[in-house]
N, C-alpha and C positions, 0 to 999 in steps of 0.2 A: 497219356497226357503228353502232348507235344509242347515243347517250350521253344520259342524263337529266339535267336542270338540278340542280345541287347535288351530283352524284356525283363522287367523286374520279376524275380521269382523267389520262391521259399527254398533255401539251400540248407542242408544239414551236413555239418562237418563232424565226423567221428575223430577220435584222438585229439580232442579239443585243446588239451594242455600240452600236446606235442609239438615238435619243431615245425612241421610243414602247415598243419591246420592253423597254428597261431600266425604264421606269416601270411597265409591266405586271407585273413580277416581284413587286412587293409585294403586288398584288391576288391573284395566283395561287399564289404559293410556299406560303402556309400550308395550302392546301387540295388542291394537285395535284402530281403529278410533272412536273417541267419538264426540257426539253432546250432549251438555248439554242444556236442554230446561227448561225454567222457566218463571214465570210471572214477575220477577224482574231481573235486570242485576246482574252478579256475584259480591259478596262482596270482592273477593280475586283477586290477580293479575292473569291475563289471561296466561295460559300455551300454549306453542307453540304446534301446532298440534292438539288442541281441539277447536272444533267449539262451539261457544256460540250462542244460538238463544233465544231472548226474545219473548214469545208468550202469547196470551190471551187464557185461557182454555175455555172462552165463545165464542171464535171465531173459528170456525171449520177450516177455510182456513189457519189461522196462524198455526194451529197444522199440517195440511197437509204438509205446507212447512218444518216445523221442523222435521217431521217423514219420509220425503221422502228418499228412499234408505236404510232404516234400516233393518239390518239383525235380530236385536233384540231390544226390547223396554222395558225399565223398567218403570212401572207406580206407582207413589205415588201421592196421593191426601189427602187433610186433612181437608175438609170442607163438612160434611154430610148435610149441609143446602143448598149445591149448587150441586145437582146431575146432573145438566147439564153438568158440568165440566167433570165428569166421562163418561157421554154419548158421549160427543164430542171426548174425547181422543180415546175411542174404534171405533167410526165412522171413525176418521182420519186414525187409524192403518188399518182398513179394506180397505179404499180408496186407500191407497198406498202399500197395500199388504205386511205389516210387517211380518217378518219371524217367530218371536217368541215373546210372551208377558210374562214377568215376573211381577207379581203384588204383591206389598207390602200390605198384608191384615192384619189380626189379628187372633190370636188363638181362639178367642171367637166364631168365626163362627162355630166351631165344637161343641159348647156347645148348646145342645137342649133347655136348660133353659134360654138361653140369648136372650133376644128380645128388648134391648134397641136400641135407635136410631143409635148409632154408630155401633153396631153389624149388624143390619138389613141392614144398608147402605153398609157395607162391603160384606155382603151376596149377596146383589143385584148386587154389582160390579163384584164379582166372577162369578155369573150366566151370566151376560152380556158378560164377556170375554169368558167364556166356550161356549157360543152360537155364538161366532163371526166367528167361522171357522178357527181361527188362532191357532196354537199350543201354549199352555199356561203352566206356572208354578206358583203356588201360594206360596208365603212366609208368613208363619203365626206366627209371633213373640208373645211372652208374652210381658208384660210391659218392657219398657227400663230402665235399670239401671240409665240412665241419668236423669230420673224423679226425682231422689234424689237431682238434682241441685236446685230444687225449695226450698230446705232447706238452701242453701248456706248463705243467708243473716241472717237468724235467728240463724244459727250456729255461724257465726261470731259475731252477736250482743249479744245473750243471751245464747249461748249454748244449744239451743232447737230445736228439730224437732217436727212435728205434723203430726197426721194422724187419719183418721176415722178407727176404728178397728185395732189398732197398733200391735195386735199379730196375725192377719191373715196372711197367707203366700202367696207369689207369686214367681213363678219360673222365676224371672226377667232375662232379657238378655242384655249383652253389645251391644250397637248400632254397635260397630266395628265388632262384631260376624255376626250380621244381614247383614251388608254390605258385608262381605267376602263370606258368603253363597250365597247372591244374586248375587254378581259378578261371582261366580263359576258356577252357573247354566244358566246364560244368554247365549242364542244361542246354548246350549248343548242339542242335541235331546234325550239324555239319561233321561233328566228331563221333557220332554214333557209330559203333562197331568197328572202331579203329584203335590201334595201339601206337603209342608215341614213345620211341626210345629217347631218352633225355640225357644228354652228356654236356660236359664242359667244352670249351673250344680247343683245347689241347691235351694230349696225353702226357701225364707226368708220372715220374717215380717219386718215391719217398725222399730219395736223395735230392732230386731237383726241387721238391717242395721245401726241403730243409734249406736249400741255398736261397730260395725266394724269402723265406723267413729271416734268414741271417742278413740279407740286404736290407730287408724292411726294419729290422731292429738295429742295424748298424754295429753288430758285434758277431764274433764267431759262434756258429751253431753247427755241430758235427752229428751226422746220422751214423748210428751204430747198428750193424747187422745183427739180428737175432738168429740163433740156431733154431731149427724146428722144435727142439725140446723147450727152449726158453719162450718161443712164441706160444706154444701150446699151454705152458704154465700161466703165462700173462692172460690168455683168454680164459683158462679155466678159473682163474682167480675172480673173474668178473661175470662169467656165464656158466651155464651147465656143461658137463662133458660132451653132450651131443652137439650142442651149439659150438663149442670150442673145436671139435672135429670138422664141422661144416666150415668154419672160418679158415682152418688150414687148408682144406680142399679148395676154397675159393682162392686163397693166395697161391696155390699151385696152378690154378688156371690162369691167373693173372701172369705168372712167370712164363707160361707158354704163349702169352700174347693175346689172350681171349678178351681182354678189357681196354685194348687200346684204341679201338675204332671210335672216331668222333661222329656226331650227327649235327645237322643244321636245324634241329627242332626248336630250340629256344629263339633263334632268330626268325624262322617261319611264323611261330605262333605269337611272339611278342612284339616283333617289328623292331628289335634292338639286339646288338651282339650279346652273345652268352658271356657271362661274368668269367674273368680269368681268375686263376688262383692268387695271383698277385693283388687283384682288386678285392677279392674276398678277404685275404689276410689283412690288408690295410683296414678294412672295415671292422676287423676284430683285433686289431693290434693290441688293445688294452688287456686282452686275454693272455698274451704271450710276454708282456713286459713285467 
């Protein structure tokens, strides 16, 4: 099934209640038929003309029902400890002859020194899609600027942020930019068999992000360095031990400079400059006040 750029098409978004798919809806809904597929019902009011399907990523047949008739499929999964979810999604896409797969992956897959659990999981996912016989496009973003929201309560409470290696830099990207890039390539044959690494316009450290937030809020905010033991304890409180190990390994690669390079992808594909961290923070100021 070949879909030309600009034509109205049926698009299925997985991870429907997640950050990126939710942001993609406003770009896609005016022009296309949408099916939002997720493991939980939508948290927001349902919009007319958008089909919502609750499906179990562990149940192949529920995915087949959700994907049937799709010209393009956006895949986002978030649990590397459940690889059967990713296998089932691709199997269902093949079974119903989806026309195009766009996968939300990670920039780290291009780093030959990255062998942590999360990166290897994403590499395996990419390879599986590339072997499926379905035209594909990979979206490979750097860290989302929205990760700074983890500091919101400590900024409000004590005027403090915290980070392992706070002076190491990451070319972090606004989720809104990732969503727009993803929406623009869905179903567009010009992007078949291509991978797009998506970054913000500048490489920033946690210390520099903290300074931006302090200026925005008009009050002092201090960035405190975590020891490796403190960082691991913080991650292990929120995630499984294997994911905590992966995040520590990721931070070490960032310290070595592996995440500092920026790309022009957002500008090339959207026709506008990539969002700066200051612009993103201003749009989410209420979260930090």
